[in-house]
KEZA-542730 format. One record per atom (N, C-alpha, C): x, y, z. Coordinates in steps of 0.05 Angstrom, whole numbers, plus 5000, padded with zeros to 4 digits. Layout:
// residues N
XYZ...
END
This chain:
// residues 385
734321855986732422055996729721916004728821735987726321595992726621426017728921296019729421126042729421286068730621526067730621706090727821786098726221856078723421936084721921706096722321466085720821236096721621166124724321186130725221136157724121346176724121596167723121816184720121766191718621686170715721636174715321406194716821186190716420956207717121026236719221186239720021266266717821426279716621616264714521786275712021616282711321436264708921266269709421096294711820986296712420816319712220976345713221226345713021396368710121466374708621506353705821576357704221346370704821096362703420876374704120846403706620896410707420876438706221096454705921336443704921566457701921566459700521416441697621406440696421686439697121836418696322116417693922156399692721936389690621966369688522176376687122126397684922306405685822536423688222516434689122706453690722936441691422916415693023116403691523386401692823596410691723866408693924046398693324216379695224406368694124686370695924886368695025166369693625246343692025456345690625556321692625636300694925766309696925856289698125616274698625396288699725156275697825036255695325026262693324916244693025096219693125356223693025536201695425506182697825496194700225456177700125196162699124986176698924726163697024736139694724876142692824896120693825066097695225286104696425456083698525306068700125146082702224986069700924776050698724656059697324466042696324596016695224836019694324985996696625045976698825145987701125225970702324985956702624765971703824525959701924405938699324405943697424305923697424465898697624735901697724905878700324855861702424775875704924715862704924435848702724295851702524035838703523795854704023835880705023615897702823425904703023165900701022975908700522975938698122895947697422915975699322755993700022515985701822356002704522486005705622585983708222725985707922986001705623115998705023366013705223306043703923096052703923026081706822956090708322826072711022746079712722996083712523196066714023436068713223596093710623606098709623756121710523626147710623356147711623216170714423286177716123296157719023356162719423646170717723826160718124106165716724196191715024036203713424116226715124136251715424376263717024396288715724266312713124256313711624126335711823826331713423696348714023406345711523236347709723306366707223156368705523176343705323416332703823456308705123296285707823296284709323146264708622846266708422756291707722476295704922416284703122606290700422576279700322576249701822746236701922746207703022486197705022366212706022106204703921896204702221896224700021706225698021756203697422006197695722066174696921966148699522006145700821906121700621596119700921466141700621176142697821096133695821236142693021176133692621226103693821446093693621506065694821286048697121186056698420976041697020716043695220686063693620446065690920476052690520696036688120726020686020906031686421026054684421206065684521486051682221626052682121896043683322086064684022326056685222516075683222586097680722626090678722696110678422466130678622216121678521986139680921976157683322026146685722026162685722246183684622476177684422696196682522626219680722426214678822346235680222226260682722156257684322066281684522276302684522526294685022746312682722946312680522876325678123046324678523316338680423326357680923586371682623776355683923676334685523836316683823906292682823706279681123736255678223686262676823896269674023866277672223776254669723726261667823636241667523826218667724096224667524296203669924276184672324246195674724226179674623976161674023746173673923496158671823496136669523626142667423636122668223796098669624016102670624176079672724026063674423876077676323706063674923496047672823376059671223176044669923296020668923536022667623675999669723725977672123785985674323825965674923565951675023345966675523085954673423005934670923075941668722995923668523175898669123435902668723625880671323665864673623625876676123675864676923975864675324135878675824425879677624495903680024395902681824435925682824725927683724835905684925105905683625275883684225525883682925715865683525655836681525695820681725655791680125865776680725905751679126085735676725935723674426065724672025945712672025995682669825915669669725945640669426235631668926415650668726695643671426835649673326695659676026805665676326915693674226895709674326995737675626785755677226885774678526705793676626635815676126375819674326275839676026135861675326205886676826085909676225785910678325635917678025355923677225305952676625055959675725005986677925046006680424985999682625046018682925346023682425506003682425806006680225886025677825776021675525836039676125746068677425516070678025416097680025596111682025686096684025866108682726126117681026246100679626486108677926446133676526216134674926146157676526126183678825996181680625966205681626236214682326406195683426676201681226846215678826836204676626986216676026886244675826626248675226516274677426576294679926546286682126616304682226906311681627086291681727366296679527456316677127346314675027416332675627316360676727076363677326976390679627126402681627186387683927336397683127616407681227726392680227996400678927996427677327796432675927766458677927716480679927536475681927486495683627726502684327886481685828126485684328326501681728336497680028526512679928466542680228216549680128136577682928136590685028166574687728146585688428386603687928626593688628866609687128886636684528846636683128836663684228626681685128396670686228186687688828286700690528426685693028536697692428726720690428896716689729086737688828946762687128746759686128596782688428456797690228336782692528196794694228396809694728626797696328836810695028936836692328956835690929046859691128836881690928576874691128366894694028356906696028396889698828406899699228636918698028866911698329106929697029056956694728926956693328866981695028666998696128466984697828276999700328407011701628576996704028727007703228897030700929027028699929197050699429037075698128797071697428627094699828507108701828427092704128277103706428457113706728697102709028857108708329127121706329257111705729527121704129527146702029357147700229347171701729277196703529077197704929017222706629257232707929397214709529627222707729847234705529907221703630107231702530027258701929767261700829677286702829727309705329657305707329707326707529997333707330177313707430467318705130557335702630467328700330557343700330437371701130187374701230067401703230207419705430297407707530437424706530697434704630827419703531077427701331047447699330867441697130817459695930547453696430347471695430077466692430057465691030237477688130217478686730347455688130487438686830647416685730467394686530207393685530037372683129877380682329887405680029737415677429857404675929687390673229767381673229967358675430007345675530207323675830057296675230217275675530107248678530027243680230197253683130147251683829877264682629827287683129577300682129337284679829367270678829147253680729097230681829307218683829267197686329127206687229207230689629067241688928777248686528727257685728457263685628287238684628397217684628247191687428197182689228397185692028357177693328137194692828137221693927927238693027647230690427637223689327377215690727277189691027457170692327377145695227297150696627447167699427377173699727117188697927057206698126817222697026567207694826607192693626377179693726407148696026507138696226547110695926287094696826067106696625807093693725727090692025797110689125727109687825897087688526157086687426337065688226227038690726137035691726037009690225787001689825607021688425357015685525407006684225587021681425647015681125776988682925966983682926116957683525926934685625756937686325566915684125366910683025266932680825066930678425186916677725436924675425566912675825616882678225716875678825756847678825496831679925286843680025026830677224906826675524946847672724846844671224996822671525256822670125416802671125346774673825306771674925236745673924956736673824766754672924496747669924506740668424666755665524686748665124826722666825036716666525176691667224996667669124806671669824626649667824396646666224346666664224126665661924196646660423996640658124036621656024226634655524196660653624366673654624656673657224696679658324966679658325096651658924936631658825046603656025116595654024956603651225026597650525286610651325316635650625566650652025806637654625776631656125996620655026076592654525876575653625936548650826046548649225986569646626106572646726396578648426466598648526746608650226926590652126806574653726976557652027106534649726986529647927096508645927296520645927326547643827486560644727706579647227686589648127876609648728146594647528356605647928616592650828706593651628826572654428916569656128726552656028466559657628276544656028116524653328106528651627936510651928006481651828266472652128326444654728216432656828226447659428136437659327836431658327676450658227386446656127306426653927446425651827386404653027426376654327656372655527716346657727526339659327446359661527266354660526986347658626886362657526616356656126616329654326816324652926816299654826866276656827036280658827096259660326846251661226686270662626436264660826246249658326226257656426046244655826136216655426396212654826496185657226466166659626516176661926476159662326186151662126006170662425726164660125626146657725726151655425656135655825736106656725986102657226086075659325916062661425846077663525676065662525406057660825286074659725026068657925026043656325236042654525266018656225305993658325465995660125515972661525255963661925075983663224815977661324615965658724685964656724505952655224325971655424375997653924206016651024296017649224106024646424166026645824306053643524436056642824556082642824356105641824116100641723916121644623836130646323786110649123716116650523956131649924196122651224426134650324456163647824426169646824456196647924236214648324006204649423786219652323856227653823966209656624046214656624276234654924476229654824716246654124646275652224456278651424376305653724246321655424096307657623966321660024146325660124366310662524546313661924796329659324856334658625106349659725086377660925296388662025286414660025336436657825466429655725526449653725286449653425166473651824926476648924986468647825206476645025276470644625316440646525456427646325496398646625236383648425066393648824806381646224636380644824636403642324486404640224616386640324876384638425016366638924946337641424906329642024826301641024546296641224366316640124096313637124116309635824286325632924316322632224436295633824616285633224736259633424526237635224336240635424116220632823946221631723896244629223756246626923906233626924176236624924336223625124326193627624306183628024286154626724026143627023806158625823556149622723566151621723746167618823786168617723966146619524066129618724226106618724526111619824616134619924896140622325016125622025246112624225376097626725416115629025436102631525446117631625676136631125926127631326156144629226146166626826056160624726036181625325816201626725606192627525396211629425496232631425656223633325776241632025976260630226136249628926336265627226206287625825986280624225846299625825696320628225616312629925466331631125636353631825886347633126056368632826346360632626516381632226796376634726946365637126826367639426956357639426976326637826796314637526796284635226966275634027126293631827296285632927576278631227766272632028036266633628056241635828196242637528246219638527986207639327796224640327546214638227396197635727406206633527286191633127426164633327686164632927836139635227766119637627746129639927686111639527396100638827206117638426936109636226916088634027056093631727046075632527166048633927396048634727526023636727346008638627226022640527056009639226805997637326696012635926456002634326515976633126755975631526825952633326885928635627005933637427075911639126835902639326625918640926395911643926435916644626645931647526705936648126685966647426455977647826416005650726426013652526305998655326306005656526576008656426735987657627005987656327186007653627186007652127366025652627316054652727066062653126996090655927056099657927026081660627096089661027396092659727546074659827836077658427926103656227806109654727876134656427796159657827566157659527486179661727686184662827796162664928006164663828246179661328326174660128556188659828486218659128236224658728166252661428156267663528076254666228076266667128366272666428546254667028826259665528926284663028846287661528916311662728796336663928556334665228436357667628606365669228706346671428876352670529136366668329256356667329496367666229446396664829216399663829146425665929096446668128966438670428926456671629186464671929376445673029636451671229786471668629776467666829906486666929766514667129506514667329356539669729436555672029466541674529546554674229826566673030006550672630276559670930296584668930116586667230106610668529966633670229766627671429606648673629756662675229906647677530046659676630236682674630416677673830586700672530436722671230206716669930046737672029926756674229826744676429716760677829936776678230166763679430386777677730486801675130476797673330546819673530346842673830086834674229886855676829926870678929996856681530056869681230296887679830506877679330746893677730686918675830496916674130416939675830286960677730106952679429976971681230176985682430366969684130576981682530747000680030816992678330977009677730847036677130587035676630447060679130447078681430417066683930417082684330697094683830907079684131177089682231227112679731147109677731187130678431027155679430777150680130607172682430717189684430837175686730937190686531227198684531367188684231647195683931687225682231527237681831547266684331477282685731267273688131187286690331407285690731517261692731727258691931977274689332047275688432277290689032247320688432007330688931957358691931957364693431847345696331847349697532127350696632297331697532577331696732717356694232677365693332807390695032717414695632457415697232347436700032477436701232507412703932617410703932907419701833067411701633347419701433387449700233197463699933217492702733207505704433057492707133037503708733297499
END
């Protein structure tokens, strides 16, 4: 059995070296969550870390992730810590994830245990699992909220394309057979002209549309595009409260987890700055760390660094700092913010649905107005006969 495991590991590591997946490996949120839960369960069962990685490697259905675990196992057997081995894959195990693993290595508080009063205290792996679930839930909620409007927009575009390619040519032949001059200088004529252009130069329309979408996507993925998007997502009316609550909620939950794991405010802010998805908020967290070194209190440093940490967030931070219960208080507050995210997404969907329906109605209305004159002239022409 040991020989089989060793051969399996060597095969995986060899494949990994050929594939050069170290920094390129990306896994789904669900896979990372299952991996972390399995680590927690195996550790509670008394399985050593090296054996734990070996079992997870063999059970992992994602072959690339299995290769990565094989490389991590290789590092562990060469004397590295688990947090150091995970550093091979920064896109899988972010700075926040590795920092919590490092805290578990230093404190030994991997899984839940009973304290001297008999109360069950969560371990760092339990905190990490809760953090991943919260983060995944908030992101999935926002994605789900945008899914339905996207379907409506795609359906509307398909309807317009079918109308332009199949219905307009047939109607044009009908109108021209009745009166060739009735389309000159009319709105109906403009619609038919647009349809003719799309039918004749569809390839040009496709190239321009694809190029435009590709350019916008590339710009959005660039640093300048991300800066612009993260700036306006905190300020545009309608969606700003959702993104503010989501960003602050993720930060508060991770911050509470880091404090519960025993990290200092400076260490926590360093991790938070590197893991925050919003560029502007990330820079604000770095600034808050500088304020801490200047002697400014923790809650005041955050408030001074960015306005998203003002108001209720500042009051919660101040109260938690005075009570000495930063970990529990911040996680509870993050839960409230995630509930607000859910409510905000629901409101956004309710506002977006009628807006898209109004857009569809506007398109239909323009078509009706455009063809009304043509049909009227056609009916008049037929009555004369």
